[in-house]
Backbone of each chain as ProteinMPNN parsed JSONL, in Angstrom:
{"seq_chain_A": "MIWQLDILILLIVVICAIASITVKDILSSALLLGAYSFLMCLLWTGMGAVDVAFTEAAVGAGISTAFFIGAVFHMTRRTKD", "coords_chain_A": {"N_chain_A": [[-11.449, 30.328, -9.649], [-14.306, 28.287, -8.444], [-16.79, 29.043, -6.527], [-18.848, 27.645, -5.713], [-18.536, 24.9, -6.595], [-16.114, 24.236, -5.453], [-17.107, 24.359, -2.983], [-19.092, 21.693, -3.555], [-17.106, 19.987, -4.086], [-15.004, 19.675, -1.724], [-16.737, 18.461, -0.166], [-17.493, 16.073, -1.212], [-14.559, 15.119, -1.155], [-14.383, 14.982, 2.123], [-16.037, 12.718, 2.574], [-15.556, 11.154, 0.738], [-13.215, 10.608, 2.459], [-13.978, 9.752, 5.224], [-15.334, 7.55, 4.091], [-13.524, 5.786, 3.13], [-11.992, 5.04, 6.081], [-13.693, 3.753, 7.055], [-14.9, 1.835, 6.038], [-15.475, -2.232, 5.844], [-13.439, -3.55, 4.385], [-10.289, -3.903, 2.874], [-9.7, -3.718, 0.386], [-11.594, -1.899, -1.01], [-11.285, 0.188, 0.678], [-8.479, 1.28, -0.382], [-9.09, 2.07, -2.568], [-11.398, 4.425, -2.578], [-9.56, 5.567, -1.056], [-7.961, 6.39, -3.206], [-10.008, 7.763, -4.903], [-10.313, 9.76, -2.942], [-7.36, 11.21, -3.628], [-7.778, 11.887, -5.972], [-9.688, 13.691, -6.246], [-8.972, 15.497, -4.41], [-6.779, 16.538, -5.768], [-7.643, 17.936, -7.886], [-9.339, 19.901, -6.458], [-6.772, 21.173, -6.244], [-5.798, 21.948, -8.381], [-8.383, 23.683, -8.985], [-7.518, 25.932, -7.099], [-4.96, 26.958, -8.452], [-2.584, 25.681, -7.89], [-1.123, 24.2, -9.793], [1.18, 22.245, -10.13], [1.589, 21.139, -8.269], [-0.439, 19.734, -8.304], [-0.725, 18.131, -10.789], [1.487, 16.314, -9.644], [0.636, 15.241, -7.652], [-1.298, 13.696, -8.766], [0.05, 12.031, -10.532], [1.443, 10.617, -8.751], [0.827, 11.006, -5.999], [-1.908, 9.783, -5.98], [-2.017, 7.901, -8.367], [0.25, 5.893, -8.206], [0.535, 5.281, -5.25], [-1.741, 4.193, -5.073], [-1.711, 2.269, -7.105], [0.458, 0.415, -5.066], [-0.696, 0.355, -2.766], [-3.178, -1.294, -3.421], [-1.564, -3.443, -5.104], [0.137, -4.377, -2.333], [-2.269, -5.716, -1.003], [-2.98, -7.721, -1.896], [-1.142, -9.464, -0.946], [-2.004, -9.493, 0.933], [-3.764, -10.11, 3.794], [-7.576, -9.192, 3.183], [-9.365, -9.137, 4.833], [-10.63, -7.26, 7.662], [-11.417, -6.149, 10.945], [-12.617, -3.092, 12.335]], "CA_chain_A": [[-12.061, 29.342, -8.618], [-15.682, 28.822, -8.419], [-16.989, 28.677, -5.246], [-19.99, 26.295, -5.562], [-17.698, 23.716, -6.964], [-15.426, 24.095, -4.536], [-17.363, 23.304, -1.709], [-19.039, 20.374, -3.639], [-15.797, 18.581, -3.895], [-14.726, 19.771, -0.139], [-17.313, 17.627, 0.647], [-17.431, 14.724, -1.601], [-13.637, 14.85, 0.017], [-14.851, 14.539, 3.571], [-17.297, 11.76, 2.635], [-14.967, 9.956, 0.544], [-12.25, 10.121, 3.658], [-14.975, 8.905, 5.737], [-16.041, 6.1, 4.14], [-12.305, 5.143, 3.319], [-12.077, 4.488, 7.313], [-14.945, 3.198, 7.626], [-15.29, 0.633, 5.199], [-14.888, -3.479, 5.783], [-12.576, -4.403, 3.654], [-9.09, -3.013, 2.786], [-8.804, -3.548, -1.018], [-12.531, -0.882, -0.781], [-10.654, 1.994, 1.349], [-7.737, 1.732, -1.139], [-9.826, 2.625, -4.018], [-11.619, 5.357, -1.762], [-8.291, 6.685, -1.008], [-7.432, 6.68, -4.321], [-10.85, 8.929, -4.99], [-9.877, 11.237, -2.142], [-6.395, 11.962, -3.913], [-8.108, 12.437, -7.192], [-10.848, 14.605, -5.743], [-8.204, 16.324, -3.771], [-5.806, 17.108, -7.035], [-8.674, 18.817, -8.771], [-9.115, 21.282, -5.519], [-5.376, 22.15, -6.346], [-6.536, 22.632, -9.881], [-9.077, 25.066, -8.894], [-6.58, 27.01, -6.47], [-4.098, 27.607, -9.028], [-1.597, 24.501, -7.961], [-1.202, 22.86, -11.361], [2.582, 21.772, -10.184], [1.445, 20.059, -7.205], [-1.891, 18.598, -8.705], [-0.227, 17.008, -11.504], [2.168, 15.339, -8.874], [-0.688, 14.035, -6.469], [-2.714, 12.835, -9.712], [0.522, 10.938, -10.551], [2.059, 10.301, -7.751], [-0.292, 10.384, -5.059], [-3.41, 8.669, -6.091], [-1.226, 6.655, -8.655], [1.521, 5.063, -7.539], [-0.057, 5.033, -4.125], [-2.939, 3.385, -4.802], [-1.621, 0.558, -7.558], [1.056, -0.054, -4.698], [-1.683, -0.533, -2.086], [-3.934, -2.563, -4.212], [-0.801, -4.987, -4.96], [0.066, -4.91, -1.025], [-3.53, -6.212, -0.334], [-3.208, -8.926, -2.812], [-0.214, -10.028, -0.77], [-1.903, -9.246, 2.624], [-5.746, -10.193, 3.58], [-8.428, -8.05, 2.64], [-10.021, -8.867, 6.253], [-10.434, -5.442, 8.603], [-12.581, -6.104, 11.884], [-13.187, -2.324, 12.312]], "C_chain_A": [[-13.611, 29.628, -8.274], [-16.113, 27.73, -7.315], [-17.852, 27.332, -4.461], [-19.136, 24.766, -5.651], [-16.866, 23.134, -6.512], [-15.984, 23.427, -3.564], [-18.343, 21.977, -1.413], [-18.015, 19.287, -3.591], [-14.942, 18.504, -2.413], [-15.51, 18.787, -0.012], [-17.509, 16.297, 0.292], [-15.333, 14.104, -0.664], [-13.474, 14.153, 1.112], [-15.169, 13.117, 3.504], [-16.378, 10.797, 2.278], [-13.313, 9.455, 1.701], [-12.767, 9.404, 4.966], [-15.261, 7.386, 5.662], [-14.435, 5.38, 4.08], [-11.72, 4.741, 4.192], [-12.485, 3.667, 7.539], [-15.093, 1.646, 7.194], [-14.789, -0.838, 5.919], [-14.108, -4.304, 5.386], [-11.476, -3.225, 3.005], [-9.141, -3.239, 1.396], [-10.138, -2.344, -1.014], [-11.753, 0.21, -0.455], [-9.124, 1.58, 0.351], [-8.125, 2.234, -2.614], [-10.564, 4.026, -3.779], [-10.569, 6.244, -1.468], [-7.725, 6.809, -2.35], [-8.398, 7.744, -5.175], [-10.877, 10.367, -4.285], [-8.499, 11.887, -2.924], [-6.828, 12.82, -5.297], [-8.541, 14.166, -6.935], [-9.623, 15.839, -5.614], [-7.339, 17.43, -5.082], [-6.704, 18.459, -7.572], [-8.794, 19.978, -7.459], [-8.139, 22.091, -5.577], [-5.889, 22.634, -7.285], [-7.363, 23.929, -9.876], [-8.331, 26.102, -7.829], [-5.451, 27.461, -7.234], [-2.761, 26.501, -9.206], [-1.32, 23.903, -8.395], [0.344, 21.908, -11.252], [2.19, 20.552, -9.18], [-0.156, 19.023, -7.615], [-1.624, 17.896, -8.755], [0.428, 15.978, -10.561], [1.895, 14.344, -8.467], [-1.405, 13.637, -7.439], [-1.569, 11.542, -10.376], [1.209, 10.26, -9.887], [1.26, 9.255, -6.536], [-0.487, 9.576, -5.01], [-2.663, 7.698, -7.382], [-1.056, 5.703, -8.523], [1.045, 4.589, -6.095], [-1.143, 3.84, -4.288], [-2.756, 1.992, -5.514], [-0.85, -0.337, -6.387], [-0.024, -0.743, -3.382], [-2.573, -1.589, -2.585], [-2.889, -4.348, -4.651], [-0.141, -5.538, -3.294], [-0.991, -5.503, -0.599], [-3.584, -7.441, -1.083], [-2.072, -9.911, -2.172], [-1.137, -9.849, 1.065], [-3.691, -10.208, 2.946], [-6.406, -9.28, 3.935], [-9.238, -7.762, 3.936], [-9.894, -8.375, 7.041], [-11.631, -6.043, 9.48], [-13.697, -4.151, 12.207], [-12.833, -1.455, 10.859]], "O_chain_A": [[-14.102, 30.709, -7.948], [-15.993, 26.516, -7.15], [-17.74, 26.581, -3.492], [-19.193, 23.812, -4.875], [-16.573, 21.96, -6.74], [-15.676, 22.294, -3.195], [-18.572, 21.367, -0.369], [-18.069, 18.122, -3.198], [-14.348, 17.494, -2.037], [-14.842, 17.838, 0.4], [-17.677, 15.41, 1.129], [-15.05, 13.143, 0.052], [-12.8, 13.138, 1.289], [-14.64, 12.332, 4.29], [-16.164, 9.801, 2.969], [-12.635, 8.427, 1.695], [-12.086, 8.623, 5.631], [-15.376, 6.471, 6.477], [-14.149, 4.51, 4.903], [-10.782, 4.012, 3.871], [-11.97, 2.735, 8.157], [-15.327, 0.634, 7.854], [-13.75, -0.755, 6.574], [-13.951, -5.467, 5.757], [-11.727, -2.051, 2.731], [-8.117, -2.674, 1.013], [-9.471, -1.309, -1.017], [-11.559, 1.123, -1.258], [-8.371, 1.935, 1.258], [-7.413, 2.684, -3.512], [-10.422, 4.85, -4.683], [-10.632, 7.468, -1.592], [-6.776, 7.593, -2.385], [-7.875, 8.496, -5.997], [-11.211, 11.491, -4.662], [-8.462, 13.117, -2.889], [-6.444, 13.937, -5.645], [-8.05, 15.255, -7.232], [-9.401, 16.767, -6.391], [-7.345, 18.656, -5.198], [-6.391, 19.649, -7.596], [-8.188, 21.027, -7.677], [-8.16, 23.273, -5.234], [-6.467, 23.718, -7.208], [-7.142, 24.947, -10.532], [-8.78, 27.247, -7.882], [-4.851, 28.413, -6.735], [-2.076, 26.401, -10.224], [-1.079, 22.806, -7.892], [0.631, 21.049, -12.086], [2.439, 19.354, -9.313], [-0.619, 17.958, -7.206], [-1.677, 16.951, -7.968], [0.009, 14.821, -10.614], [2.297, 13.184, -8.557], [-2.422, 13.074, -7.034], [-1.974, 10.419, -10.675], [1.67, 9.217, -10.352], [1.098, 8.071, -6.239], [0.046, 8.616, -4.454], [-2.886, 6.503, -7.183], [-1.777, 4.709, -8.615], [1.226, 3.397, -5.843], [-1.225, 2.796, -3.642], [-3.212, 0.924, -5.104], [-1.117, -1.538, -6.351], [-0.132, -1.937, -3.102], [-2.603, -2.707, -2.072], [-3.164, -5.547, -4.591], [0.043, -6.725, -3.022], [-0.747, -6.017, 0.492], [-4.444, -8.238, -0.708], [-1.945, -11.031, -2.667], [-0.624, -10.16, 2.141], [-4.431, -10.762, 2.134], [-6.083, -8.522, 4.85], [-9.706, -6.661, 4.226], [-8.904, -8.76, 7.664], [-12.678, -6.395, 8.938], [-14.918, -4.006, 12.264], [-13.441, -0.417, 10.596]]}, "seq_chain_B": "MDTMDFIIGKYNYWIYIVLMMIGFYAMIAKNNFAKKIVGMNIFQTAIILFFISTASKTGGATIPIIKSEHLAAGAQAITAPQYLNPLPHVLMLTAIVVMVSTFGVALAVLMMLYRKYRTLEEDEIMAILKMEKD", "coords_chain_B": {"N_chain_B": [[-22.176, 40.162, 11.05], [-19.643, 40.916, 10.191], [-17.685, 39.067, 11.669], [-19.054, 36.592, 10.884], [-18.498, 36.624, 7.656], [-15.811, 36.154, 7.997], [-15.922, 33.314, 8.81], [-17.303, 32.031, 7.027], [-15.817, 32.389, 4.643], [-13.346, 31.606, 5.15], [-13.598, 28.745, 4.584], [-12.117, 26.632, 3.272], [-10.16, 25.899, 5.052], [-11.594, 25.009, 7.364], [-12.67, 22.871, 6.676], [-10.163, 21.802, 6.013], [-9.126, 21.359, 9.065], [-11.064, 19.115, 9.878], [-10.535, 16.857, 8.147], [-7.585, 16.895, 8.658], [-8.466, 15.971, 11.361], [-9.943, 13.577, 10.868], [-8.332, 11.461, 10.133], [-6.269, 11.459, 11.802], [-7.612, 10.525, 14.135], [-8.213, 7.787, 12.535], [-6.008, 7.328, 12.844], [-5.057, 6.739, 15.819], [-7.443, 5.398, 16.863], [-7.678, 3.123, 15.504], [-8.183, -0.798, 14.699], [-6.774, -1.676, 12.481], [-4.132, -2.25, 11.324], [-3.741, -1.578, 8.524], [-5.251, 0.39, 8.296], [-4.657, 2.466, 9.953], [-2.289, 3.497, 8.352], [-4.244, 4.512, 6.151], [-5.248, 6.681, 7.541], [-2.756, 7.882, 8.312], [-2.178, 9.211, 5.528], [-4.457, 10.587, 4.82], [-4.325, 12.473, 7.151], [-1.297, 13.897, 5.832], [-2.325, 14.916, 3.149], [-4.136, 16.283, 4.25], [-2.829, 18.126, 5.262], [-1.081, 19.167, 3.309], [-3.411, 20.78, 2.105], [-3.739, 22.368, 3.31], [-1.759, 24.123, 3.124], [-1.741, 24.823, 0.558], [-4.334, 25.914, 0.619], [-2.817, 28.311, 1.77], [-1.406, 29.536, -0.453], [-3.399, 30.866, -2.218], [-5.188, 33.195, -4.191], [-7.627, 35.854, -4.293], [-9.102, 37.533, -6.856], [-7.797, 37.169, -9.629], [-5.311, 36.2, -9.915], [-2.796, 34.177, -11.052], [-0.612, 31.663, -12.561], [2.955, 31.674, -11.748], [4.244, 32.912, -13.961], [5.212, 35.222, -16.565], [3.187, 36.882, -19.077], [2.477, 38.501, -22.284], [0.428, 40.437, -21.952], [0.975, 41.148, -19.117], [3.225, 42.241, -19.202], [2.558, 44.523, -21.161], [1.109, 45.67, -19.122], [1.929, 47.565, -17.242], [4.39, 48.977, -15.926], [6.191, 47.658, -14.748], [7.674, 44.712, -14.267], [6.613, 42.441, -12.773], [3.96, 42.32, -10.486], [3.321, 41.474, -7.408], [0.314, 40.861, -7.095], [-0.979, 39.742, -9.006], [-0.046, 37.25, -8.814], [0.309, 34.179, -7.601], [1.419, 32.852, -4.765], [4.323, 31.247, -4.622], [5.994, 29.612, -3.175], [4.685, 28.287, -1.505], [3.741, 26.027, -2.543], [5.892, 24.725, -3.821], [6.906, 23.64, -1.563], [5.09, 22.113, -1.094], [5.434, 20.085, -2.877], [7.325, 18.775, -2.817], [6.965, 17.706, -0.043], [4.962, 15.821, -0.911], [6.029, 13.938, -2.24], [7.388, 12.798, -0.448], [5.104, 12.236, 1.473], [4.857, 9.945, -0.126], [6.304, 8.034, -0.218], [6.869, 7.456, 2.163], [4.665, 6.279, 2.917], [4.734, 4.091, 1.228], [7.373, 2.535, 2.289], [5.941, 2.234, 5.09], [4.007, 0.04, 3.812], [5.647, -1.849, 3.062], [6.424, -2.6, 5.42], [3.929, -3.364, 6.683], [3.417, -5.497, 4.558], [5.825, -7.439, 5.703], [4.834, -7.608, 8.233], [2.262, -8.96, 8.225], [3.299, -11.291, 6.754], [4.581, -12.539, 9.129], [2.632, -12.943, 11.488], [0.454, -13.083, 10.545], [-1.919, -11.435, 10.462], [-3.824, -8.737, 10.602], [-4.507, -6.973, 12.255], [-4.456, -5.13, 15.474], [-4.697, -6.036, 17.964], [-4.864, -8.849, 17.905], [-2.036, -9.107, 16.866], [-0.775, -7.943, 19.808], [-1.892, -9.87, 21.269], [-0.393, -12.283, 19.878], [1.932, -11.969, 20.811], [2.131, -11.796, 23.605], [1.555, -13.982, 23.908], [4.018, -15.199, 23.0], [5.979, -13.915, 25.081], [5.139, -15.015, 26.961]], "CA_chain_B": [[-21.549, 40.033, 10.177], [-18.426, 40.214, 9.697], [-17.342, 37.562, 11.948], [-19.489, 35.813, 9.521], [-18.203, 36.363, 6.776], [-14.803, 35.793, 8.243], [-16.37, 31.927, 8.943], [-17.248, 31.153, 5.51], [-14.851, 32.459, 3.998], [-12.411, 30.556, 5.537], [-14.42, 27.309, 4.262], [-10.789, 25.545, 3.04], [-9.121, 26.037, 6.359], [-12.681, 24.15, 8.192], [-12.545, 21.564, 5.733], [-8.943, 21.116, 6.296], [-9.055, 20.75, 10.259], [-11.775, 18.231, 9.902], [-9.865, 16.218, 7.479], [-7.058, 16.573, 9.815], [-8.977, 14.991, 12.87], [-10.537, 12.329, 10.465], [-7.211, 10.909, 9.835], [-5.357, 11.626, 13.612], [-8.738, 9.525, 14.917], [-7.558, 6.883, 12.463], [-4.23, 6.467, 13.59], [-5.318, 6.52, 17.54], [-8.287, 4.334, 17.323], [-8.273, 2.092, 14.397], [-7.545, -1.332, 15.014], [-6.466, -2.586, 11.663], [-2.746, -1.5, 10.604], [-3.406, -0.755, 6.987], [-6.662, 1.702, 8.474], [-3.672, 3.75, 10.463], [-2.311, 3.745, 7.199], [-4.759, 5.183, 5.312], [-5.106, 7.233, 8.373], [-1.559, 8.846, 7.676], [-2.118, 9.335, 4.288], [-5.195, 11.32, 4.721], [-3.842, 13.349, 7.636], [-0.496, 14.383, 4.808], [-2.743, 15.296, 2.274], [-5.056, 17.579, 4.366], [-2.098, 19.71, 5.656], [-1.326, 19.879, 1.957], [-4.43, 21.042, 1.602], [-3.957, 23.843, 4.011], [-0.587, 24.899, 2.481], [-1.846, 25.289, -0.313], [-5.021, 27.224, 0.776], [-2.746, 29.698, 1.989], [-1.216, 30.228, -0.847], [-3.958, 31.176, -3.147], [-5.195, 34.6, -3.927], [-8.363, 35.943, -5.343], [-8.777, 38.279, -8.191], [-7.481, 36.652, -11.162], [-4.185, 35.698, -9.637], [-2.401, 33.003, -12.043], [0.799, 30.72, -11.54], [4.273, 32.812, -11.825], [4.296, 32.739, -15.713], [5.156, 35.81, -17.301], [2.997, 36.782, -20.424], [2.98, 39.391, -22.691], [-0.074, 41.225, -21.222], [1.427, 41.021, -17.754], [4.86, 42.959, -19.533], [2.112, 45.536, -21.164], [-0.279, 46.919, -18.396], [2.445, 48.48, -16.853], [5.931, 49.571, -16.257], [7.036, 47.169, -13.667], [6.911, 43.595, -15.218], [6.362, 41.57, -11.704], [3.589, 42.987, -9.387], [2.431, 40.583, -6.528], [-1.068, 40.956, -6.936], [-1.151, 39.239, -9.782], [1.045, 35.903, -8.99], [0.032, 33.176, -6.803], [2.77, 32.346, -4.12], [4.843, 29.745, -5.235], [6.689, 29.282, -2.348], [3.803, 26.71, -0.41], [3.577, 24.649, -3.465], [7.273, 24.404, -3.964], [7.246, 23.178, -0.549], [4.508, 21.197, -0.794], [5.584, 19.316, -4.184], [8.203, 18.144, -1.401], [5.67, 16.983, 0.68], [4.146, 14.692, -1.945], [7.013, 12.76, -2.837], [7.804, 12.561, 0.995], [4.346, 10.769, 2.06], [4.528, 8.435, -1.474], [7.535, 6.948, -0.171], [6.288, 6.716, 3.556], [3.321, 4.766, 2.804], [5.714, 2.658, 1.03], [8.048, 1.733, 3.366], [4.549, 1.508, 5.621], [3.206, -0.876, 3.136], [6.304, -3.193, 3.164], [6.447, -3.266, 6.689], [2.797, -4.403, 6.747], [4.033, -6.61, 4.298], [6.087, -8.248, 6.829], [4.289, -8.019, 9.693], [1.213, -9.773, 8.116], [3.729, -12.883, 6.808], [4.59, -13.093, 10.463], [2.001, -13.201, 11.622], [-1.166, -13.512, 9.693], [-2.669, -10.73, 10.603], [-3.419, -7.22, 10.492], [-5.268, -6.379, 14.011], [-3.649, -4.861, 16.256], [-4.794, -6.934, 19.457], [-4.277, -9.915, 17.756], [-0.744, -9.357, 17.084], [-0.828, -8.02, 20.651], [-1.67, -11.276, 21.81], [0.586, -13.457, 20.031], [3.497, -11.288, 21.206], [1.921, -12.115, 25.049], [1.626, -15.581, 24.481], [5.241, -16.001, 22.762], [6.696, -14.218, 25.9], [4.825, -16.167, 28.248]], "C_chain_B": [[-20.274, 39.631, 9.192], [-17.688, 39.125, 10.053], [-17.833, 36.556, 10.83], [-19.059, 35.282, 8.344], [-16.609, 35.817, 6.736], [-14.864, 34.067, 8.664], [-16.58, 31.176, 7.473], [-16.272, 31.584, 4.233], [-13.412, 32.233, 3.57], [-13.169, 29.079, 5.325], [-13.067, 26.076, 4.328], [-10.327, 24.982, 4.408], [-10.168, 24.769, 7.3], [-12.38, 22.618, 7.666], [-10.821, 20.706, 6.074], [-8.453, 20.47, 8.109], [-9.783, 19.793, 10.55], [-11.438, 17.226, 9.091], [-8.934, 15.762, 8.015], [-7.575, 15.549, 10.938], [-9.869, 13.689, 12.258], [-9.593, 11.753, 10.553], [-6.235, 10.808, 11.372], [-6.53, 10.592, 14.346], [-8.616, 8.008, 14.29], [-6.437, 6.335, 12.701], [-4.316, 6.322, 14.974], [-6.245, 5.671, 17.653], [-8.64, 3.26, 16.391], [-7.631, 0.905, 14.989], [-6.66, -2.034, 14.202], [-5.38, -1.086, 11.343], [-3.059, -0.549, 9.709], [-4.369, 0.355, 7.524], [-5.41, 3.055, 9.006], [-3.099, 4.358, 9.194], [-2.532, 4.845, 6.414], [-5.084, 6.908, 5.844], [-4.517, 8.835, 8.19], [-1.475, 9.368, 6.755], [-3.331, 10.638, 4.318], [-4.718, 12.709, 5.663], [-2.554, 14.531, 7.112], [-1.375, 15.485, 4.303], [-3.807, 16.646, 3.096], [-4.296, 18.819, 4.839], [-1.169, 20.178, 4.689], [-2.092, 20.772, 1.511], [-4.229, 22.999, 2.376], [-2.513, 24.952, 3.547], [-1.022, 25.847, 1.653], [-3.112, 26.537, -0.338], [-4.107, 28.657, 1.109], [-2.168, 30.184, 0.713], [-1.857, 31.111, -2.431], [-4.659, 32.463, -2.428], [-6.635, 35.002, -4.928], [-7.92, 37.367, -6.339], [-8.445, 38.435, -8.639], [-5.675, 36.625, -10.811], [-3.599, 34.221, -10.383], [-1.025, 32.367, -11.341], [1.428, 31.783, -12.208], [4.792, 32.579, -13.378], [4.238, 34.276, -16.169], [4.767, 36.172, -18.277], [3.332, 37.72, -20.853], [2.364, 40.823, -22.502], [0.143, 41.563, -20.152], [2.638, 42.411, -18.476], [3.539, 44.522, -19.993], [1.529, 46.249, -20.754], [0.607, 47.815, -17.637], [3.895, 48.178, -16.76], [6.99, 48.236, -15.778], [6.062, 45.878, -14.218], [6.55, 42.76, -13.878], [5.777, 43.019, -10.88], [3.041, 41.725, -8.68], [1.468, 40.362, -6.915], [-1.317, 39.329, -7.873], [-0.641, 37.775, -10.257], [0.176, 35.164, -7.859], [1.549, 33.22, -6.039], [2.992, 31.153, -4.48], [5.604, 29.435, -4.229], [5.857, 28.128, -1.661], [3.962, 25.754, -1.467], [4.643, 24.472, -3.996], [7.199, 23.384, -2.955], [6.652, 21.531, -0.081], [4.545, 19.688, -1.989], [6.6, 18.021, -3.285], [7.869, 17.319, -1.122], [4.568, 15.795, 0.26], [5.023, 13.439, -2.048], [7.405, 12.196, -0.971], [6.711, 11.859, 1.173], [4.17, 9.748, 1.135], [5.628, 7.455, -0.361], [7.43, 6.447, 2.116], [5.573, 5.965, 3.777], [4.036, 3.769, 1.639], [6.493, 2.123, 1.946], [6.753, 1.277, 4.791], [4.149, 0.63, 5.26], [4.558, -1.812, 3.275], [6.906, -3.846, 4.316], [5.05, -4.004, 7.68], [3.006, -5.34, 6.474], [4.432, -8.04, 5.398], [5.749, -8.864, 8.021], [3.391, -8.988, 9.537], [2.149, -11.519, 7.933], [4.227, -13.355, 8.112], [3.761, -13.644, 11.519], [0.367, -13.394, 11.398], [-2.132, -13.27, 10.195], [-2.592, -9.413, 10.887], [-3.459, -6.507, 11.648], [-4.499, -6.434, 14.805], [-3.101, -5.758, 17.649], [-4.745, -8.018, 19.286], [-2.787, -10.212, 18.021], [0.011, -9.1, 18.688], [-0.759, -9.333, 21.525], [-0.907, -12.222, 21.265], [2.246, -12.912, 20.732], [3.703, -11.596, 22.662], [2.393, -13.49, 25.088], [3.431, -16.13, 24.173], [6.045, -15.628, 23.907], [6.811, -14.894, 27.034], [5.449, -17.852, 28.451]], "O_chain_B": [[-19.967, 38.861, 8.282], [-17.136, 38.348, 9.274], [-17.12, 35.891, 10.079], [-19.098, 34.118, 7.945], [-16.153, 35.205, 5.77], [-13.763, 33.542, 8.834], [-16.141, 30.119, 7.021], [-16.155, 31.062, 3.124], [-12.691, 32.416, 2.589], [-13.133, 28.356, 6.32], [-12.971, 25.077, 5.04], [-10.181, 23.796, 4.706], [-9.636, 23.791, 7.826], [-11.977, 21.595, 8.221], [-10.505, 19.532, 6.273], [-7.725, 19.509, 8.359], [-9.416, 19.262, 11.599], [-12.254, 16.327, 9.291], [-8.863, 14.541, 8.147], [-7.033, 14.485, 11.239], [-10.416, 12.894, 13.022], [-9.836, 11.023, 11.514], [-5.593, 9.803, 11.679], [-6.076, 9.843, 15.211], [-8.802, 7.042, 15.03], [-6.029, 5.175, 12.745], [-3.414, 5.599, 15.399], [-6.084, 4.941, 18.631], [-9.68, 2.604, 16.449], [-6.663, 1.109, 15.722], [-5.863, -2.843, 14.677], [-5.521, 0.13, 11.215], [-2.897, 0.67, 9.75], [-4.12, 1.439, 6.994], [-5.331, 4.202, 8.565], [-3.326, 5.535, 8.915], [-1.78, 5.744, 6.036], [-5.158, 7.929, 5.159], [-4.964, 9.974, 8.055], [-0.617, 10.25, 6.779], [-2.987, 11.687, 3.774], [-4.701, 13.826, 5.146], [-2.52, 15.67, 7.577], [-1.352, 16.641, 4.726], [-4.112, 17.708, 2.555], [-4.675, 19.989, 4.886], [-0.508, 21.204, 4.849], [-1.726, 21.561, 0.64], [-4.479, 24.158, 2.045], [-2.398, 26.173, 3.654], [-0.915, 27.072, 1.702], [-3.075, 27.614, -0.935], [-4.491, 29.792, 0.829], [-2.359, 31.393, 0.581], [-1.234, 31.685, -3.324], [-4.794, 32.818, -1.257], [-6.75, 34.571, -6.076], [-6.854, 37.967, -6.472], [-8.222, 39.626, -8.858], [-4.907, 37.112, -11.641], [-4.19, 33.183, -10.084], [-0.549, 32.467, -10.21], [0.903, 32.597, -12.967], [5.841, 31.994, -13.649], [3.082, 34.7, -16.163], [5.68, 36.07, -19.096], [4.318, 38.258, -20.35], [2.929, 41.906, -22.654], [-0.546, 42.543, -19.869], [2.609, 43.523, -17.949], [3.58, 45.502, -19.248], [1.189, 47.302, -21.294], [0.109, 48.898, -17.327], [4.482, 47.301, -17.394], [8.094, 47.917, -16.221], [4.865, 45.746, -14.473], [5.679, 42.04, -14.366], [6.329, 44.092, -10.64], [2.336, 40.955, -9.331], [1.514, 39.204, -7.332], [-1.694, 38.226, -7.475], [-0.694, 37.24, -11.365], [-0.685, 35.833, -7.288], [2.596, 33.547, -6.599], [2.213, 30.214, -4.643], [6.189, 28.445, -4.668], [6.429, 27.098, -1.305], [4.347, 24.622, -1.173], [4.444, 23.849, -5.039], [7.4, 22.227, -3.325], [7.049, 20.555, 0.555], [3.902, 18.641, -1.921], [6.505, 16.795, -3.231], [8.137, 16.203, -1.566], [3.715, 15.163, 0.884], [4.711, 12.252, -1.95], [7.649, 11.026, -0.678], [6.945, 10.653, 1.098], [3.48, 8.761, 1.39], [5.46, 6.312, 0.063], [7.797, 5.548, 2.872], [5.618, 5.065, 4.616], [3.576, 2.652, 1.402], [6.119, 1.047, 2.413], [6.744, 0.171, 5.33], [3.702, -0.078, 6.163], [4.193, -2.852, 3.823], [7.527, -4.901, 4.439], [5.012, -4.702, 8.693], [3.002, -6.279, 7.27], [3.821, -9.053, 5.738], [6.04, -9.903, 8.614], [3.383, -9.91, 10.352], [1.91, -12.544, 8.572], [4.316, -14.574, 8.258], [4.061, -14.569, 12.274], [-0.559, -13.792, 12.105], [-3.064, -14.021, 10.483], [-1.576, -8.88, 11.335], [-2.675, -5.631, 12.013], [-3.815, -7.424, 15.061], [-2.014, -6.042, 18.151], [-4.573, -8.673, 20.314], [-2.285, -11.003, 18.819], [1.037, -9.71, 18.988], [0.155, -9.718, 22.254], [-0.608, -13.143, 22.026], [3.296, -13.504, 20.985], [4.826, -11.7, 23.156], [3.199, -14.049, 25.832], [4.015, -17.032, 24.773], [6.888, -16.472, 24.21], [7.725, -15.253, 27.776], [5.117, -18.52, 29.43]]}, "name": "protein", "num_of_chains": 2, "seq": "MIWQLDILILLIVVICAIASITVKDILSSALLLGAYSFLMCLLWTGMGAVDVAFTEAAVGAGISTAFFIGAVFHMTRRTKDMDTMDFIIGKYNYWIYIVLMMIGFYAMIAKNNFAKKIVGMNIFQTAIILFFISTASKTGGATIPIIKSEHLAAGAQAITAPQYLNPLPHVLMLTAIVVMVSTFGVALAVLMMLYRKYRTLEEDEIMAILKMEKD"}
């Protein structure tokens, strides 16, 4: 585990989390949540939890984002906050 | 110096607390239901980050697979400092699956809500419900 890379990824993760709850568009929120999940699984790979990381990459980031984008097209993209 | 090392050395845990509070804030304070679900997802991922951080070890520990050099190194095949703790990994594997299924059910409820009220804002839905009651 390289600590400089670790801190960099942790900072980008926090930025992605804040951005995904503040953007005024649900589709952007879904895509930022997907980026957040992929960065999180990079972090877990660095910590040696490869099984958790590839489950998160396949299911948490891939399928969740696909579901969310599919749901957004059946709903509205508009949000007030 | 000792306390500074403690604070800096555990940076994963500080970021986990920050992420957890971001998710909690989104669940409580956001008006849009989709944003609340995003907050729930962030909250759950933060908890998984905490558990994986407890499992990690410094000093070249790897995943629990016995290699030939491990056997050659000593008489005992399995020594704990050579391996990461696999128990939190397995627990969090289950938690990820639960997270995704919760997310899917929440999205289904959200779509039904939109079909009925044509909006995802909490206050607008509350206003419609109040109007229907009167």
